[in-house]
N, C-alpha and C positions, 0 to 999 in steps of 0.2 A: 849176343844172341847166336852169332855164327859158331862160336866155340861151344856153347851149350848144346847146340843142335848138331854139332859135328858136320857142318856144311861150310863151304867157302863163302866168304863175304860177297863175292861177285854173284854167286848163285842166288843168295837172298835178295840182292839188289835187283837182279833180273826178274825174280818173282814179283817183287814189290812194284816194279815199273811196267809190268805186263809184257816184258820181252819174252818171258817163259809163261805161257798161258795155261799149259797143261803139265804141271810137274808130275813126276812119277809118284806112286803111292809111297815108295821108300822115302822120297824127299819130303812128302807131306808128313809122314810119320816122324821124321827127324825134326821138322818144324814144331810139331806138337810136343815132342820130348823137350825141345829147347825152351818152349813156353811153360813147361811143367803141367800140361793138360793132356787129356786123352784125345785120341783121334776123333772120337764121337763129339766131344765138346768143341773141337776145332771146326768141325763141319757144320755146327749149328749156326 
């Protein structure tokens, strides 16, 4: 997932464990890309 989304593994872990509660829109867009879905679908 980290490679697909072009994010560090530690960043994803911090988001998953609520250490980072308000990721930037750029980070959220990368997560959506890594999951292969649109940003709109991620926010549903």
